Structure formats: structure tokens, C-alpha cells
C-alpha positions in Angstrom: 110.1 43.6 41.8 112.7 45.8 40.1 112.8 47.2 36.3 115.8 49.2 36.4 114.4 52.6 36.4 111.1 52.9 38.9 111.9 56.2 40.9 110.6 56.5 44.4 107.9 59.1 43.2 106.7 56.3 40.7 106.3 54.0 43.6 104.5 56.1 45.1 102.5 57.0 42.7 101.7 53.0 41.7 100.7 52.8 45.1 97.8 55.2 45.0 96.5 54.1 42.0 96.7 50.5 43.7 94.7 52.1 46.7 92.2 53.2 44.5 91.6 50.5 42.2 92.8 47.6 43.8 94.6 45.0 41.5 98.3 44.2 41.6 101.4 46.5 41.9 102.1 46.0 38.0 98.9 46.3 36.8 98.9 49.8 38.8 102.5 50.4 37.4 101.3 49.6 34.3 98.0 51.7 34.3 100.3 54.8 35.4 102.0 54.6 31.9 105.6 53.9 34.1 106.0 50.6 32.1 104.8 48.6 30.0 103.6 45.0 30.0 106.7 43.1 29.2 108.7 44.8 31.6 106.3 43.7 34.5 106.5 39.9 33.1 110.2 40.3 33.4 109.9 41.9 36.7 107.7 39.3 38.1 109.6 36.3 36.2 113.0 37.9 37.6 111.4 37.9 41.0 109.9 34.6 41.5 112.9 32.8 39.6 110.9 31.2 36.7 112.3 31.3 32.9 110.3 34.0 31.1 109.2 31.9 27.9 108.4 32.6 24.3 106.7 28.9 23.5 105.1 28.2 19.9 102.4 25.6 19.1 105.3 23.7 17.7 107.1 23.2 21.1 104.3 21.9 23.2 103.4 18.3 23.9 99.9 17.9 22.9 99.7 15.2 25.3 100.3 17.8 27.7 97.8 20.1 26.9 95.3 17.4 26.3 95.4 17.0 30.3 93.2 20.1 30.5 90.4 21.4 28.3 90.4 24.6 26.1 87.7 26.2 28.1 89.9 25.7 31.2 92.9 26.6 29.5 91.3 29.9 28.6 89.8 30.4 31.7 92.9 30.5 33.7 95.3 31.3 31.2 97.2 28.4 32.2 98.7 25.8 29.5 100.6 22.6 30.3 103.4 22.4 27.5 105.5 19.3 28.7 105.2 16.1 30.5 107.6 14.1 31.6 107.4 10.9 33.9 107.1 13.0 37.6 106.8 16.5 35.9 104.5 18.9 34.3 105.8 22.4 32.6 102.8 25.0 32.4 102.9 28.1 31.6 100.9 30.6 33.0 100.6 34.3 32.9 101.4 35.2 36.7 103.0 33.4 39.5 100.4 34.0 41.7 97.9 31.3 41.0 98.1 28.8 44.0 94.8 27.2 43.2 95.2 26.4 39.6 98.4 25.1 40.3 97.0 22.7 43.0 93.9 21.3 41.1 96.4 20.4 38.2 99.1 18.7 40.9 95.6 17.1 42.3 94.7 16.2 38.6 97.7 14.5 37.7 99.6 13.3 40.3 102.8 15.5 39.1 105.3 18.0 40.2 104.2 21.5 38.1 107.3 23.2 37.2 106.3 26.9 36.1 107.4 29.2 33.1 106.1 32.6 32.4 104.6 34.4 29.5 102.8 36.9 28.5 98.6 37.2 28.6 98.3 37.8 24.9 101.2 35.1 23.9 99.4 33.0 26.1 95.8 33.0 24.8 97.3 32.9 21.1 99.1 29.7 22.4 96.1 28.1 23.4 94.1 29.2 20.1 96.8 27.4 18.0 97.6 24.2 20.0 94.0 23.6 20.5 93.3 24.1 16.5 95.9 21.8 15.4 94.7 19.1 18.2 91.5 18.9 16.1 93.0 18.6 13.3 95.4 15.9 13.7 92.5 13.4 15.2 91.4 13.6 11.8 93.9 10.6 10.5 94.4 9.8 7.0 92.8 12.9 6.2 90.0 11.0 5.5 88.7 9.8 1.9 90.5 11.7 -1.3 88.1 14.2 -2.8 88.0 15.6 -6.1 88.9 19.2 -6.3 85.1 20.0 -7.2 83.9 18.2 -4.0 86.9 20.2 -1.7 85.6 23.4 -3.1 82.0 22.2 -1.5 83.8 21.7 1.7 85.9 24.8 1.6 82.2 27.1 1.4 80.1 25.1 3.5 82.7 25.9 6.3 82.8 29.4 4.8 86.8 29.5 5.4 89.0 32.5 5.9 91.8 30.7 4.1 92.1 27.8 2.2 95.3 25.8 0.2 96.6 23.5 -2.4 100.1 21.5 -1.1 101.7 19.0 -3.0 104.5 17.1 -3.1 105.4 15.2 -6.2 102.4 12.9 -7.0 100.6 13.8 -3.7 98.2 16.3 -3.1 95.7 17.2 -0.3 93.2 20.9 0.2 93.0 22.3 3.3 91.1 25.0 4.9 90.4 27.1 8.1 87.1 25.8 9.7 86.3 28.2 12.6 90.2 28.0 13.9 91.0 24.3 12.9 92.8 22.9 9.8 90.9 20.5 7.9 92.7 18.1 5.5 91.4 16.0 2.7 93.6 14.2 0.3 92.8 15.3 -3.1 92.2 12.4 -6.2 92.2 12.6 -10.1 93.4 15.4 -12.3 93.4 18.4 -9.5 95.5 20.5 -11.6 92.9 20.7 -14.5 89.8 21.0 -12.1 91.9 24.0 -10.4 92.6 25.6 -14.0 89.1 25.3 -14.8 87.5 27.2 -11.7 90.2 29.7 -11.4 90.0 32.8 -13.9 92.3 33.9 -14.5 94.0 30.4 -13.7 98.0 29.2 -13.1 98.8 28.7 -16.9 98.0 32.4 -17.2 99.8 33.6 -14.1 102.6 31.6 -12.9 104.8 30.7 -16.1 108.2 29.9 -15.3 108.1 31.5 -12.1 108.6 30.0 -8.2 106.1 32.6 -6.7 103.4 34.3 -7.8 100.8 36.8 -6.3 97.6 37.5 -8.5 93.4 38.4 -7.9 91.1 35.6 -9.4 87.6 34.7 -9.7 87.1 31.0 -8.2 83.6 29.4 -9.2 82.9 26.8 -6.7 78.9 25.0 -5.8 77.5 27.9 -8.7 79.1 30.4 -6.7 82.0 32.9 -7.8 84.2 34.1 -5.0 86.7 36.8 -6.0 90.2 35.5 -4.4 93.9 36.6 -3.5 96.1 33.9 -4.8 99.8 32.8 -3.7 101.9 30.4 -5.1 104.9 29.1 -4.0 107.0 26.1 -5.7 110.3 24.4 -5.6 112.2 20.9 -7.0 110.4 19.2 -4.7 106.7 20.4 -5.0 104.2 23.7 -4.7 101.5 25.5 -2.3 98.6 27.6 -3.6 96.6 30.0 -0.8 93.9 31.6 -1.2 92.1 34.1 1.1 88.5 35.0 -0.2 88.2 39.1 -0.9 85.0 39.3 0.9 83.0 43.1 1.1 81.8 43.7 4.5 78.5 42.8 4.8 75.8 45.1 5.7 75.6 42.9 9.1 78.9 43.6 9.9 78.6 47.3 8.9 75.9 47.9 11.6 77.4 45.6 13.8 81.3 45.6 13.6 83.0 42.0 15.1 85.2 41.4 17.7 89.1 41.2 16.8 90.5 37.6 15.2 91.5 36.8 18.8 88.1 36.8 20.4 86.7 35.2 17.4 88.8 32.7 17.8 88.3 31.7 21.1 84.5 31.9 20.7 84.8 29.2 18.5 86.9 27.2 20.6 84.9 27.3 23.0 82.0 26.4 21.0 83.6 23.2 19.5 84.2 21.9 23.4 79.8 21.8 23.0 79.4 24.0 26.2 79.9 27.1 25.5 77.9 29.5 27.8 78.1 33.1 28.2 76.3 36.3 29.4 76.3 38.9 27.2 76.4 42.8 28.8 76.6 45.4 26.8 76.8 49.4 26.9 74.4 51.3 26.5 71.7 48.2 27.5 70.1 49.5 23.7 73.1 48.1 22.3 72.8 44.2 23.2 69.0 44.2 22.4 69.7 44.9 19.0 72.9 42.6 18.6 71.8 39.4 20.3 69.8 38.0 17.5 72.7 38.3 15.2 76.2 36.6 17.3 75.4 33.2 15.8 76.3 34.9 12.3 79.0 37.5 13.5 81.1 35.1 15.9 80.5 31.9 14.6 78.7 31.8 11.1 75.1 31.5 9.5 75.5 27.5 9.3 74.9 27.1 12.4 70.9 26.0 13.6 70.0 29.5 16.1 67.0 30.2 17.7 66.5 33.8 19.2 64.4 33.7 22.3 62.5 37.1 24.0 59.3 37.6 26.0 58.2 41.6 24.0 57.8 42.1 20.8 60.8 43.3 19.6 61.8 44.4 16.0 65.0 42.3 16.3 62.7 39.1 16.5 61.8 39.6 12.5 65.7 39.6 11.5 66.3 36.0 13.2 64.5 33.0 13.6 62.5 33.4 16.9 60.6 32.2 19.6 58.2 34.6 21.9 57.6 33.7 25.4 54.3 34.6 27.1 54.0 37.4 30.0 54.0 35.2 32.5 57.7 34.8 33.9 56.6 32.1 36.1 56.1 29.9 32.8 59.3 30.8 31.1 61.4 27.3 32.5 58.6 25.3 31.4 58.1 27.1 27.3 62.6 27.1 27.1 62.4 23.0 28.0 59.6 22.4 25.4 62.2 23.8 22.7 64.9 21.1 23.4 63.7 18.6 21.4 64.7 20.4 18.6 68.2 20.5 19.0 69.4 23.8 17.9 73.1 24.7 18.1 73.2 28.4 18.9 70.3 29.9 21.4 70.4 33.5 22.1 68.1 34.8 25.1 67.1 38.1 26.0 65.0 37.8 28.9 64.3 39.5 32.3 62.9 39.9 36.0 62.5 38.8 38.9 62.2 34.9 38.5 65.5 33.6 38.0 64.9 29.8 37.5 65.1 30.2 33.4 68.6 30.2 33.3 68.9 26.8 33.4 66.5 26.0 31.3 67.6 28.2 28.8 71.1 26.6 28.8 69.2 23.3 27.8 68.0 24.6 24.2 71.4 24.1 22.7 74.6 23.4 23.2 75.6 27.0 22.5 74.1 30.0 24.4 74.0 33.9 25.0 72.4 34.8 27.6 71.5 38.5 27.5 72.3 40.0 30.9 71.8 43.6 32.7 75.2 45.2 33.4 74.4 45.8 36.5 72.9 42.5 37.5 73.6 39.5 39.8 75.3 37.1 38.0 75.0 34.3 40.7 72.0 32.9 39.1 74.0 32.9 36.0 77.1 31.3 37.7 75.0 28.6 39.4 73.3 27.9 35.7 76.4 26.7 34.4 77.8 29.9 32.8 81.3 30.7 32.8 81.7 33.4 30.0 81.2 37.0 30.1 81.1 38.8 26.5 81.0 42.5 26.8 80.0 45.0 23.7 80.4 48.8 24.4 80.0 51.6 21.5 82.6 53.4 20.8 82.9 56.4 19.1 80.9 56.4 15.4 80.2 53.1 14.3 82.9 51.0 16.5 82.1 48.6 19.0 84.5 47.4 21.3 84.3 43.4 22.8 85.9 42.1 25.4 85.3 38.4 26.1 86.7 37.2 29.9 86.1 34.4 32.0 82.8 34.6 34.7 83.7 34.3 38.4 82.4 32.9 41.6 80.7 35.7 43.0 81.9 36.4 46.2 80.0 35.7 49.4 79.8 38.9 50.7 78.5 40.5 47.1 74.4 41.8 47.4 
């Protein structure tokens, strides 16, 4: 691979780093500060004679994307973007993915054509494509709502953004529901309802302009929420965009949540109905403290969750919780009794040499976070069907660094 400005000394330096740390040569070049991610990807594309693409969600063929699950796409950083009668175009972050390509070829019986994009772009694309696909499934936008009922739906979803779109005599309300855009047709005199629920309303702020921005108080379902309002209009229609101006909660002050990208991916996985994670932390005590709060931090308070532990930890008092007996041999049986309650989320803080409990823990809820020792063998977790690893690490001050990665099968020579 050549990016046009790597000297022989640079190559030797990167090779030395690769010998000590492993990984690909391109990763070693980046670690040594010799190139950036974009230069490595361009170099790989040139070396393997592949197109380097900048795909957007509007150009993706949803029929192609639907050939794989969002979990599979995120785990492999691979997304089908176009399908023809005999070929499937796939965007990947690396051309060295023979196992993944063979899997797709056997699934589809199609010729696989590769294109290359950066890992960050592919992750963003996966989040947006599957969110749009989920929204598109709501054919006809459902039954019409009056604006008061629509605000109730928005409140229930704790939407970070929502809006009204009107064209001629037709209007819809839309909102962001954990990464999926929900849409409903509006019925009745929604303009009057908006004027009554918003203070100050459009009559006092918009006037004859076609662009406006202001802060207001939105009364919805008995709750008053400060919002940032943006307004656009032309001869064909108008748009309102609302962003709640929410103060940082006490919980978020204690445990700063991850980036929007990680939040979107966790929520995307949760919507598949089988989102299972091991959770590690540094220091170890951080994991015990944050685990009961993960449903609220990563999803929202509307998810029915239960925190399970086998010791009297103070965190149990901060969440709906269940304490198991001191007999680790009985944990699997005790966990199975909780299945009937059909919780949305379970967070599990257990340890011990008896490792037959992960299977039973995963049966308690469709979304599960199992606290795991950072140096513990992950084989029991992988064999139980867990495929994601969430790590949180304390930084200087009160900051936290979060990472989300696929959990890979342990190698045969692992201890």
C-alpha cells in the first residue's frame, strides 16, 4: 500500500509497532501518526482495485439491506447496498473479509461485489438505513391523531426531536423514537392546537417571515417542556422542528452517557429483540455502580427493567431489583422463575465459579446486560449467545469513555 508520502524509516517504524502490538499494517501506520484513517482506506481501495465510496441512506436499496439483520451488519461492519438479478453490492470497511463475503454468497447465491468505506461511515449508514426501514413499515402512517394526542405519543417516546410537516391541506407529526422516525397524520384544527400548546406560539413569533427560531414552553400531557423551535415555509407548505431543552439529569451528572452513535447502536440492537451484552469496566467498581442504571442511560425509563445481584449492594436501592441466594448452584433455577414477568431489560451482577447461569439470565428479558470481569474468560458468555461487549472506563474528572464492540468467539488456544 502506498499513500505517496511514507518513507522507508516510516515503514520500519510501523513494522516495529506491528510486531509489538499486532493488527494490520495500516493500523500501525495510524498508531504511529504517519497517516490518518482516510488515507489508509484510500490506500486499501487502490491496492485491491475497489471503489472507495461515500454512501448515503437515500442511495441504499432497502431490499438489499434487508438481506441481513442490523445486528449482523453492525457486528461485521458490512452492509448490502444494491441488489441486481445476479449480483449484490456490499460496502465493507476492509477487503480482507473472506468469511463474511462467503457467508453472504451462500445466503444469497449472488455474486458479491465489494466497495470500501470508512468504519465510522458504515456504522452511521447502518443506523440510518435500518431506522428508516423500520419507519417505512408503518404503512399509511397509522390512524390520524389530533395534535394533543400526538404530543402524548411524543412524550411517551421521550423523543429528542420531533416536528410537524404540512403540505397543502395535509399535515403529519413525526418524532424520533430511539432512532426510528415515527409518523402520524394530523386531524382537526392542528394550527389552533399548536397555538394553544406553545408559549409563545407562532402568531407571536413567525409573522410574515419564512424563517424563524425561538425558545418556547410546550405544554403536553400535563407537562411543560422548554423547547427550541425552528420554522421554515414556502408557497407549498411549512415545517416545524422541536428540540427539547432538557437539563442534564442527576443520573447523567453521575454517569455521563455515551456518544449518540453508541446510543443509537444500542437502541437499534434492542429493537431487534435479542440484544445481549457483557459489560466490563475500569475500575471494576464502576461497573457495579453503573449497571442498574444502564436501562435509563442507554434506553429510557419506559423500559421495564430488573436488576439482579447476589449480594447486598447499595445500588439495589436505586432500581427495581431482586437478590438471589448465596448458593451459586441455585442461581440458574432462581433466574428461570423470573421469565414469567417478561421484563424488557435485565441487568445482572453475578460472579462465581459456577457459570451455568448466563443462559438463564438471558431468558429473563429480551435485552440483557451481564456484568463481566475484564480479565474473565468470555467463553460462557459467547456460548450463551451474547455477541456484544460494552466497556465503560473512568477518565479524568467525571468523564466516562464508552466503547461497543462485537464479542468474538474465543480462540481454541485461549486459556
